[in-house]
C-alpha positions in Angstrom: 0.0 0.0 0.0 2.9 2.4 0.9 4.5 1.8 -2.6 1.2 2.5 -4.4 0.6 5.7 -2.3 4.1 6.9 -3.1 3.7 6.3 -6.8 0.4 8.1 -6.9 1.9 11.0 -5.0 4.8 11.2 -7.4 2.5 11.3 -10.4 0.3 14.0 -8.8 3.2 16.1 -7.9 4.8 15.8 -11.3 1.6 16.6 -13.1 1.2 19.7 -10.9 4.8 20.8 -11.5 4.6 20.6 -15.2 1.1 22.1 -15.4 2.7 25.3 -14.3 5.8 25.1 -16.5 6.9 24.1 -20.0 5.9 20.5 -20.8 8.9 18.2 -21.2 9.2 17.0 -24.8 9.6 13.5 -26.1 10.5 11.8 -29.4 9.7 8.1 -29.9 12.1 5.9 -31.9 12.2 2.3 -32.9 15.2 1.0 -30.9 18.5 -0.1 -32.5 17.7 -3.7 -31.6 14.3 -3.4 -33.4 15.9 -1.9 -36.5 18.6 -4.6 -36.5 16.2 -7.5 -36.0 13.8 -6.2 -38.7 16.4 -5.4 -41.3 16.3 -1.6 -41.1 20.0 -1.1 -40.5 22.9 -0.6 -42.8 26.7 -0.1 -42.5 28.1 3.1 -44.0 31.8 3.7 -44.6 32.7 7.3 -43.9 35.5 9.3 -45.6 37.9 8.5 -42.7 37.4 4.8 -43.3 35.3 4.3 -40.2 32.3 2.0 -40.4 29.1 3.1 -38.7 25.8 1.4 -38.3 22.9 3.5 -39.4 19.2 2.9 -38.5 17.0 3.4 -41.5 14.1 5.0 -39.8 12.5 6.4 -43.0 12.5 3.0 -44.7 11.2 1.3 -41.5 8.1 3.5 -41.4 7.6 3.0 -45.1 8.1 -0.8 -45.3 6.8 -2.0 -41.9 3.1 -1.3 -41.6 3.0 -1.9 -37.8 5.8 0.6 -36.8 3.9 3.8 -37.4 0.8 2.8 -35.4 3.0 1.4 -32.6 5.0 4.6 -32.3 1.9 6.8 -32.4 0.2 4.6 -29.8 3.1 5.0 -27.4 3.4 8.7 -28.2 -0.3 9.2 -27.5 -0.1 7.5 -24.1 2.8 9.7 -23.1 1.0 12.8 -24.3 -1.8 11.8 -21.9 0.7 11.8 -19.1 2.0 15.3 -19.7 4.6 15.1 -22.4 4.8 17.3 -25.5 5.3 14.9 -28.5 7.7 15.6 -31.4 6.7 13.4 -34.3 9.7 11.4 -35.7 8.1 10.8 -39.1 7.6 14.6 -39.6 11.1 15.3 -38.5 12.4 12.7 -41.0 10.5 14.4 -43.8 12.3 17.7 -43.0 15.8 16.4 -42.7 18.3 14.7 -45.1 19.9 12.1 -42.9 22.3 10.9 -45.7 23.8 14.4 -45.8 24.0 14.4 -42.0 26.2 11.3 -42.1 28.9 13.3 -43.8 28.9 16.1 -41.2 32.0 15.0 -39.3 33.7 17.4 -36.9 37.2 18.5 -37.7 38.1 18.5 -34.0 37.3 15.0 -32.9 33.6 15.4 -32.1 32.0 13.1 -34.5 28.4 13.8 -35.6 26.1 10.9 -36.4 22.8 11.0 -38.3 21.0 10.2 -35.0 22.7 13.1 -33.3 21.7 15.5 -36.0 18.1 14.2 -35.9 17.9 14.7 -32.2 19.7 18.0 -32.3 17.3 19.4 -35.0 14.2 18.2 -33.1 15.4 19.2 -29.6 13.4 16.7 -27.4 14.2 16.4 -23.7 13.7 12.6 -23.9 14.4 10.1 -26.7 12.2 7.1 -26.0 13.2 3.8 -27.7 10.7 1.1 -28.2 11.5 -2.6 -29.0 8.7 -5.1 -29.5 8.0 -8.5 -31.1 5.2 -11.1 -31.0 5.0 -14.9 -30.7 1.9 -16.6 -32.2 0.3 -19.7 -30.7 -2.6 -20.6 -33.0 -5.3 -18.0 -32.7 -3.6 -16.4 -29.7 -0.5 -14.2 -29.5 2.0 -13.0 -26.8 3.5 -9.5 -27.2 6.9 -8.7 -25.7 8.1 -5.1 -25.4 10.5 -2.9 -23.6 10.6 0.9 -23.4 13.9 2.7 -22.6 14.1 6.4 -22.2 17.3 8.3 -22.7 18.1 11.9 -21.7 18.5 13.4 -25.2 21.3 15.7 -23.9 23.5 13.1 -22.3 22.3 9.8 -23.8 22.1 8.5 -20.3 19.3 6.0 -19.6 16.7 7.5 -17.2 13.9 5.1 -17.3 13.1 1.5 -18.5 10.3 -1.0 -18.3 12.7 -3.9 -18.8 11.4 -6.7 -21.1 7.7 -7.2 -20.4 5.4 -9.9 -21.9 1.6 -9.7 -22.2 -0.5 -12.7 -23.2 -1.3 -15.0 -24.7 -4.4 -13.2 -25.8 -6.6 -13.3 -28.9 -5.0 -11.8 -32.0 -5.7 -8.1 -32.7 -4.0 -5.2 -34.4 -0.6 -4.6 -33.0 -1.4 -1.1 -31.7 -4.3 -2.5 -29.7 -2.2 -5.3 -28.2 0.6 -2.8 -27.4 -1.8 -0.3 -25.8 -3.3 -2.9 -23.6 0.0 -4.4 -22.7 1.5 -1.0 -21.8 -1.2 -0.2 -19.2 0.5 -2.5 -16.8 3.9 -0.8 -16.8 3.6 2.7 -18.2 2.7 4.6 -15.1 5.7 3.2 -13.2 7.8 4.0 -16.2 6.4 7.5 -16.2 7.2 8.0 -12.5 10.9 7.2 -13.3 10.8 9.9 -16.0 9.2 12.5 -13.6 11.8 11.7 -11.0 14.5 12.6 -13.6 12.8 15.9 -14.5 12.3 16.8 -10.8 16.1 16.3 -10.4 16.8 18.5 -13.4 14.5 21.2 -12.1 16.5 21.2 -8.9 20.1 20.7 -10.2 19.8 21.9 -13.8 20.2 20.1 -17.1 23.4 18.1 -17.5 25.7 18.7 -20.5 29.4 18.2 -21.2 31.8 21.0 -22.4 35.2 20.7 -23.9 37.6 23.7 -24.4 40.5 23.5 -26.8 43.1 25.9 -28.3 44.3 25.8 -31.8 48.0 24.9 -32.4 48.8 28.5 -33.4 47.6 29.8 -30.0 51.2 29.7 -28.5 50.5 29.8 -24.8 47.4 27.8 -24.9 45.1 28.3 -22.0 47.9 29.8 -20.0 47.6 33.0 -22.2 47.1 36.0 -19.9 44.1 38.3 -20.5 43.8 41.4 -18.3 46.2 39.8 -15.7 44.4 36.4 -15.6 45.1 33.2 -17.4 42.4 31.9 -19.7 42.1 28.9 -17.5 41.1 31.0 -14.5 38.7 33.1 -16.6 36.9 30.0 -18.0 36.8 28.3 -14.6 35.2 31.4 -13.0 32.8 31.7 -15.8 31.7 28.1 -15.5 31.2 28.5 -11.7 29.1 31.7 -12.2 27.0 30.4 -15.1 26.2 26.8 -14.1 23.2 26.2 -11.9 24.4 26.5 -8.3 28.0 26.4 -9.6 27.7 22.7 -10.5 30.5 22.1 -13.0 32.7 19.0 -12.7 36.1 19.3 -14.4 37.3 15.9 -15.4 40.6 16.9 -17.0 42.7 20.0 -17.8 46.0 20.7 -19.6 47.8 23.7 -21.1 45.7 23.3 -24.3 42.4 21.7 -23.2 39.8 21.6 -20.4 37.0 19.0 -20.2 33.9 19.3 -18.0 32.1 15.9 -18.2 29.2 17.3 -16.2 28.0 20.9 -16.2 24.5 21.8 -15.1 22.7 24.6 -17.1 19.2 26.1 -16.8 16.4 24.0 -18.3 14.7 26.9 -20.1 15.5 30.5 -21.2 13.4 33.5 -20.3 11.0 32.7 -23.2 10.4 29.2 -22.0 12.5 27.5 -24.7 14.8 24.6 -23.9 18.4 25.7 -23.5 20.9 23.6 -25.6 24.6 23.3 -24.9 25.5 25.3 -28.0 23.2 28.2 -27.1 24.5 28.2 -23.5 28.2 28.1 -24.5 27.7 31.0 -26.9 27.5 33.3 -23.9 31.1 32.3 -23.0 32.1 32.8 -26.6 30.7 36.4 -26.6 32.4 37.2 -23.3 35.8 36.0 -24.6 35.3 38.0 -27.8 34.9 41.1 -25.8 38.4 40.3 -24.4 39.8 39.9 -27.9 39.8 36.1 -27.8 38.3 34.5 -31.0 36.7 31.1 -30.9 34.4 28.7 -32.7 31.8 26.3 -31.3 31.3 22.7 -32.4 28.5 20.5 -31.1 27.4 16.9 -31.0 23.7 16.5 -30.5 22.0 18.7 -27.9 24.3 18.2 -24.9 27.9 18.1 -26.0 29.6 21.3 -27.0 33.2 22.2 -27.8 34.8 25.7 -27.8 37.9 26.0 -30.0 40.0 29.1 -29.1 42.0 30.8 -31.8 41.8 31.7 -35.4 
């Protein structure tokens, strides 16, 4: 009884919290495992010779008649629980993923088609669905798992684990899936809400890398107005991260790496703050000091500032 009461309280609190704020957004994907098992994956060789596996989402929606209804069913159920849904099929129609595959960073931050898709859509959560069925005469058992990833960090934040439902009489997949999900989706949703409550308190997590070009002779030890660049950047991070939460994993004369920096969830207009947008403020501050720089990104939550011309 105590567990049920706690779950209910969490859902009520979360619903109230987001009723007064911007709704968290979500994009539903077929999982990598689903794409692999159903033949919607290909290997691409990039110009640098590296082989990458690419999920063929567009082809999957076109060739598999069950995928679209399944994704819409899950998306609809999450909308009912307070999420703003970003439609994957519509996003695919507006973006050339083949071109995105060639968008490789010159400074070691490789950009994948999936990264570009998520970056363009800007969801808070990427929800991956895997499902399959086993038939036994006129009856069927459906197996599924939902896994939610923070779209900024790619960290798993919620999962149902593998769940089975049945055997039941055969029906359209979306009907089977909707019925099956009723047994686990609210617990799953509570995990997501816990993640958002933590972000509301601590800020959104991103990673930041600072590098200097080879021609920048003194690297990050260059003095600007009596302070080394390292000190200037460290102070800026402390002052601009939520509650000063910035964990520096490594530093050298030419680079600094923050594997966890907490930034505001939304700007003054209620729009989600991405790593690139947030880091531009540092770029502008350095420009005022005569320090040129360029920003590179991977997805929503990884940004790199390259100092020098």
